[in-house]
N, C-alpha and C positions, 0 to 999 in steps of 0.2 A: 125817207131821206137816204141818199146813197153815199154821202160824204159826212165826215164827222166835223161838227161845229160846236164849240164849247158854249152852249146855250144855258139859260137858267135851269132848264130841266136836267141837262147833263150834270151841272154842278150839284143839283139836289140829289141825283142818283149817286154821284160820287161821294157826297157827304154821308148818305145812308150806308153805302158800302164801307166807308172808313169806320163808321160807328159799329157796324156788324163785326168787323175785324177786331176792333178794340174791345167790344163788350163780350164777344163770343156768345151772343144771345140773338135770337131771331129779330130782324129788323124788317119793317114793311115800308115800301115806297109805292104810293098810289097816285095816279093821275089819269085823266081821260085819254082816249086813244088819239094818236097823231102828234104827240108832243115831243117825240124823239127818245122815248124811254128805251126801246129795244136797241136803237143805235148806241145809246150810252152804255147799256149793259154789255153789248158786244165789244165796245171800245175798252171798257174796264177789264173784261175777261182777257182780251189780247194784251193789254198793258201789264196786268198784274199776274197773269197765269191762273186766274180763278176758273173754276169749272162753270160752264153755262148750259142751261137747258130750258126749253120752252115747253110748257105743259099743253099738250094737245087734247082735243075733246075725248079721245079714246082713253086717256090716262085717268080713268075714274074707278080704278081698282088698285089694290095695293101691289099686286104683282107687276103690272105695267109701270108703276112708279119706281119699283126697285130696278127694273130693267132700264128705265130712263136714267137713273143714277149711275148704273154701270156704264152706260154709253157716255155720259157726261164726263166721267173720270177715266174712261178708256180701260176699264177693267173687264177682262174676259168673263163671259157668263158660262160657267161650267155646269150649272145646275138648272133644271127645269122646274124645281119645286119652290114655292113661295117662301117657305121657312128657310131654306138654304140660301136663297137669294138675299133674304133679309139679314141672315148671319154674315154673308159676304159684305154687305153694306156696313154692318157694324164693325167689321175688321178694317176696311180701307178708310172709312170715315172716322174711325176711332184712332187712327194713327198706327195701326199694327205694322204697316209697311212703310212708314215714314209720315211726316206731318201732312195732315189732310189739307188740300187746297180749299179756299173759301168756295161756297156754292152760290151761284146766282140763278134764281128761278123766275123766269118770265111767264106772264099770263097765269099767275098763281090762282086766279079766280076760277079757272077751269077744274081745279081740284074739287072733289066732294069733301065734306067735313071729315069723314072717316079717313080718307087718304092723307089729307093735310095733317091731321092729328098724328098719323103714323110717322110722317116726315119730321114733325116737331118732336116726337118721341125719340127718333134717331138723333136729332140735334141735341136734345137734353142729355142723352146718354153719352154722346161722343164729343160734344162741345166744339163743333166746327163752326166757322163763321158762315152765317146764312142770311142772305138778302132775298126777300120775296118781293116781287114787283108785279103790278097789274093795273087794270083799268077801273076796278071797283072794289069796295070793301066786301061786297056780298059774294058768297060762294054758292055753287050749285047745290040746291037742296037744303039751304040753311033755314028756309021758312018752316020746314018740318022738323028740324033738328036744332032747336035753340040751345039745348044742353051742350051739344058738341061745340057749337059756336062759342059758348061761354068758356069752355076749356081751351079753345084755340086763342081767344082774346087774351086770356091770362098768361099765355106763353110768349106773346109778342112783346119784345123789350122796348121798342120805340117805333114811332110812325112818322113818316115824312110825306108831306103833300107836294106833288109835282104841280106847280102853278101854270097858269096860262102863259103863252109866249110873250115876251116883252118886245117892244119896238126895236131895241138893240139886237135881240135875237134875229129878227127879220132882216135887219141891215147886214149883219154878219153873213147870213145865208145869201143875201143878194150879192155881196162882194165876192163870195166864192163862186157864184154863177156868172160873174162878169156883167152885172147890171150897171147901167150907166145913166146918170142924170138924176138930179134932185127930185124931179117929179116922179120918176120911176121908183126911187127908194121910198118916197112918201106912199105911193100906191101899194107896193108890196108889203110895207109895214102895216097898212090898213088891212090888206087882204089876209096876212098871216094872223093878225089878231081876230079877224072876223071868222076865220076857219081854223086852221091848224098848221103846224110846221110841215107836216107831211103833205098837206094840200099845197102849201106854198112851194115846196121843193118840186112837186109834180108839175105845177104850173111853169116854174122856171126851167125845168128840164125839157118840157115840151117847147118852150120858147126858144131855148138854145138849139134844139134839134131843127127848128125852122130857119135858124141862121146858118146851118151847115157847120156849126162849131167854129166859124172863123171870124166872128164879130161879137161886139157887145150887145147886150139886150137893153133896148130902150122901151119907153112906155108904150109907144104905138105897137111894137111887137107883142108886148105882154097883153095888151087889150085885144089884139087880133087873135092871139092864141086862146085867151079865155073865152071869147065868143065861139071859137071852134070847138072848145071842150064842153060848152054848156048849151043846152037847148033853150034855156030860159032867157027872156029878153032883159031880165033884171040882173044878169050876172055881173055887169060892170059896177053895180052898186057895191059889191064886195071889195072893189079896188078903191072906191072914192068916198064911201059913206062910212064914217067911223061909228062903231057902236059905243065906244067910250070916249066922250068928248074931252075928258080931262087929260088925255095923253099929250105929251109934248111933241113938237115938230121933229121931223127926221130930215137930215141932210145927207147928201152923197158923201161917202168917205173922202172923195177928192176935195 
């Protein structure tokens, strides 16, 4: 997703952030990939001034985690030693140089239990607002380290589940991309719920590119674009066959 739309996922992440700020205790927001979690986290960071970082695969040791925190807060790394980097983190997260900004950690599941436990220890000592967000509850290596996972679970103050996109979410995204026609809105709502908001945005961005950016996106253009994006002959079923029949109809905003 390249634009911010206030979807249900965004509202859930915002509620989790507000709770973390209020409680000063770690809060966890979890949902499957493609729901707009990262877009929401970046929006919150920009709006609130919170520090944002994304856990990469290489951040599986304590020293890279300390370096990640230095980068997120814009603090110069004067030391090469893990102990001194950790001491620096204690200082700026503990408010020695002024109130510590809240910390948003994306893709937290890439942490190992040992590294996440060290981050939670920092939070416990410094009491800064901490929101962890990711795609799964399971961390790397937790099958072999259940004791560490128990310690981590006991330090999480509250959990928020990021649910599936609603039909209203899909309509909002369609309006932002200049979709036109009730049949087109019905199709993108079905597609978004059958796939993800990320997939829906990708489809609409490709559809818009095919119009040279000077026209609205109608159903025929969406269908043509989806055929071009997919090698499967059943691709159009994602637009027209709902997986959840209990959903209500969607009409064009006009």
